[in-house]
N, C-alpha and C positions, 0 to 999 in steps of 0.2 A: 541631249537626253532630256530637254525641257518637256514637261508634261503639265497640262492645265486641266483640272477637273471640269467635266462637261457642265456642271451646275455652277461653276465659278464665274459669275458675271463681273463686268468692270466695277459695278457698284460694290459688290461683295469684296472684290479684291482691294478696292480703295479703303473700305472699312477695315478689312483685315490688317492692312498696313498701318493704319492709325492705331488700331487696337494693339498690334504687336509692339509699337513704340511705347504705348502706355504701360503695357505689362513689363517691358524690359527696363524702363526708367523709373516707374513709380512703385511697382509691386514686387518685382523679382528680387530687389535688394533685401527684402524682408523674409525671403523664403526659408533660409536656414534658421532664423529665429522662430518662425512658425513651426518648423519641424521640432525644435527643442521644446516649445511650449505645447505641442500637440494640438494646435488649434490656430486657425487663421483669424486675424483681427477683424472685428465687425466693420471697421472703416473700409476694408478692402471690398467687402460686399457692397457697401454703398457706392464705392468707386466704380465697380462694374455696372451698377444700376445707372449711375450718371453717364457712363459710356454707351448705354443702350445695349449692353451685352447680356442682359438677363431677360428671359421670356420673349425672345425675338419673335417666335411664331404664335404668340398669344395675341388676340385682337386688340387694337388700340383702345377700343371701348373699355377694356379691362386693364389698361395700363401697359400692355405689351407694345411691341413694335408693329404688329400686324403684317409680318413678313412671312416668307416660307421657311420650312425647316432647313433650307440651305444656309440660312444665316446662323441658325443654331449650330450646324455642322462646322461652319467657319470659326465660330467662337470656341468650340470644343477643340478644334485642331490647334488654334493659336495657344490656348491654355495648356494643352498637353505638351506642346513643343517648348514653350517659354516659361510656363509657370505650372508644372504638373501638380504642385502642391494644392491647387484649387480646382483642378479639372474634375475630379470625382464628385466633390461637393457641389459644384455648379451643375454638373450633369444631373445629380439627384434633385436639385432645386428646380432647374429650368426645364430639363428634358423629360423628367419623370413626374415629380410631385405637382408642378403647376398644370401639367396636361391631364392629370386625373381630375383636377378641379375644373379645368376648362372643358373637358369632355363630358363630365357627368354632373357638374354643379348647376344650380339654378342661377338665373340672372342676378339675384340678390347675393348669393354666395360668392359669385365671381367678382362682383363689384366690391364686396367686403374684403376679400382676401388677396386677389391677384395684383392690384396696384401696389400694395405694400411689398409684395415679393418682387415685382418688376423694379422697384426703386432700391432694392437691397435693404430696405428697412426691416423686413421680416425674412428669416431664413427658413426654408422648407425642408421637410424630411418625410420619408415614407417608412412606416413601421410594419414590416412583414415578418421577418425572422424572429423566432423564439428559441429559448434554450433547447426545446425539444422538437422544433419544426423549422426546417430550412427550405430546401427545394420543394418539399411536399407541403404546399400551402394549405392543403385540405386538413393538415394535422394541427393547425393553430388552435390554441386553447384559451386565448384571451377572449373574455365574454363581454357582451354589452346587453344588459338586462333592461327592458323597458320599464320605466317607473314614471307614469304620467307623461309629462312633456320632456322628460330627460331619459338618457341612457345612463346606467350605472356600469362603469367599466372596471373590470378586475383582470389582472394578468401581468405578464412581463414580456418585454421584447429585448433582443440583444443584437449586437453588430449593426447598430443603426447609424448610418452616415449622417452627419450634421446633428447628431443627437444632443450634444452639449449646447449648441447654439440655437436649436430649432425653436421658432416662435409658433409654427404651425406644422402639424403632423397629420398626414393621412394614415389612419390606423386600420389595419386588417383585424376584424373582430368576428366572433361568432354571435350573431343575434338569435340563432336557434341551433344549439349544439346537437339537436337530434336529426338534423337534415343534411349532414355532411357538407359537400361543397355548396349546396343550395341554401345553407344556413349562414354563409359568409357575407358580410357587409363591410363597406368602407365608411368610417366615421372620421370627421375632421376634428382634431383637438387643438384648441388655442391654449398655449402653455402658460401664458402670463397669469399669475394669481390662481391657477387651477389647483384647488385643494384635492388631494388624493393622487396628484401626479408628482413623480419624483425621478430625477435623473440619477443613475448610478455612476459607475466608474467611467472615466474616459479611457477606454481600453488601450492597453499597451501592445501595439502591433509590431510586426517585424518590418513593415513597410508602410507607405502612405502616412508617414508620421505627422504631417501637418493637417491631415483630415481627421477631425474629431469623430470618434466612433464609440457609441455608448450603449449602456444598458438603460432601459426605461421601465418604470414600474407604475402600475395603476392599482390603487387601493380605494375602491368605492368612489372612483372619479365620476362626477356627474357632468355630462355633456348634453347640451340641448339636442332633442330629436331633429331639430332643424339643421343640424350639422351632418346628417346622413347624406351621402352622395348617391344620386339616383332617385328614381321616383317610387322606391319601395325597398324593403329589406330583402336580403338574399341575392342581390345582384353583384356582390363583390367579386366572386370568383370569375364570372364572365368579364367584368370590367378589368380585372387583372390580366386575363388572357388577351383581351383586346389591346392592351397597352404594351404587352411584351415585345412585339417587333420594334417599336421605337426605343424602348429601354435597351434592348440588346444591340441595336444599331448604334446607340450612343456609346456603349462600351467598345464597340468595334471601331468607331471613329477615333477614340482615344488610343486604341491599340495600334492602328496603322500609323497614326502620327508619332507614336512612341518608337515604332520600328524605323520610320524614316529618320527620326532624330538620332537614334542609336547608330545607324549606319553613317550618318553625316559626321557626327563627332568622332567616331572611330576612324573614318577615312582621314580626317584632318590629323588625328593623333599619329597614325602610322606613317603619314607623309613626313612628319617632323621628327619622330623618334628614330634614332640610329642604332644599329647593331651590326657588328663586324664590318664597319666602314660604309654601310649603305642604309637607306631608309627601310623600315619594316615593309613598306608597300612593295619594295623591289623583290621581296621573297615571294616565290610562287604560292606558297601555302596561304600567306596573308591575302594576296591579290585574289586568289580563287575563292577564299572564304567570303570576302566582301562582294565579289561578283555574284555569288550565290544569293547572298542576303539582299543585294540591290535588286536582283531579279525577282525574288519573292516579295520584296516591298512594292515593286511595280505591279505585280500580279494582284496583290492584296489591295492596292490603291484602286485599280480598275474595278475590282469586284465591289469594294465599299462604295465607290462612286455610283455604280449600278444600283446598289441598295438605296442610296440616298435619293436617286432619281425615282425609284419605285415608291419610296415613302412619300415624297412630294406629290406623286401622282395618285397616292391613296391605295396602292395595291401591293405593298410589301407584306408578304405572308410570314407566318411564324417559322416555317421550315427554312426559308431562305435567310431570315434574320438569325436563326440558330446556326446555320452553316457559317455565316459571317463571324458570329461571336466565337464559335468553336475553333475555326481555322486560324483566324487572325490573332486571337489571344494566345493560342499555342505558338504561333510564329513569333509573337512578341517576346515570350519567355525564351525561346530558342535563340532569337537574335540578340537579346540582352546578354545571354550567357556567352555566346561566341564573341561578341564585341568586347565583353569584359576580359575574356581570355587574351584577346589581341592587345589589350592594355597591359598585360603582365601584372606585376605586383601592384602597380599604381591603380589598376582597376579595382583592387580590393580596398582601396582607401576611400572613405566617404567624402573626401574633398573633391573627388572626381565624379562628374555627373553620371558616368556609366554605372558606377556602383549603386547609386540611388535608383537608377532606372531598373537595375537588376532586381533589387528587393521589392520595388513597387510593382513590378510586372507580375509577381506571383499570385496576387489576389485575383487578377483578371480571369483566371481559369476557374474561379470558385464563385464569386458573387454574380448576381444577375442570372442565376441558374448555373450549376456546375457544368463543365464541358462534357461530363458523362451524361448529364440530362440532355444537353444539346444533341449528342449522338443518338440518344433514345428517341427524341423528337424527329430527327432526320430519318432514322431507320424505320419508324412507323409509317413514313410516307413513301417508302420504297414500293 
């Protein structure tokens, strides 16, 4: 039943093997401590930078590896499989935030910001969601008022991944509140020494406990106009829509890797666990459940590989990416639930990996656009 992704070259496979060993030996032993402290150590970010695992598809000129998105996909798969505590944060940093800067930043902006992100010296975040605006980005209320050669930013963001650690934030703001979606812009905030910028609580979530998720507040925060992304105001909504396919594919890559890992650890568990004198795998219900999940994992893997190929080719559309995000994250939650059931009472214990995968899976159907929004996007294309 061996399967190799079509985009998985020998070079990527060799890198993945080295990266896997690094994660297992150097970083994974700290995972439970990170969950307890609700934050990953900064040294881990620098370690990923030293491994060349950050900003893989950003040009070498700007500190990246100058490779294709296939390398980003490989990094995300290995992280989700062996160190899920860092997978979401790295996805936001490398697959999302850095690519807004790479796609819309000037040469000077990219030279200033991206090399530090590639080295793991700076942690990146993107601030979209607000207390009163989630999937409906047109409803954001954070404003950026022009005052000479600065913007004065006022407002609040919430549920911001990497918010406690972020050194650089791509912030969604209204530069003209009277123009609806055409009044939205993206402004980059450098957080060090920024007067008027404040981090709120590191939010207490039911899952993804090692991923810091924060409230952010802006009170007359002055940011240079030179930090605007794009060649003019009002381009933010279009920029957000253009980057959604890659963002949603990143979440889908995490989801399929989580499915495969859940099936693998559960298969091993039911082979070893005995009941009524035989292994749990010898019971037809157990075998059939895992057969179904293995089949769905393979279907999902083939579809996600297709999406990765399309993204590399430059023609992954929003509808297809939405299909991937909706279907695979739904299956991630269902798989984690059934695999936990097959662990019995032990599955409810946090010392068992499947319990952590069960609680971590729940957010996947919400962030990056809820799965209900995904269905709306898909249905409009029918």
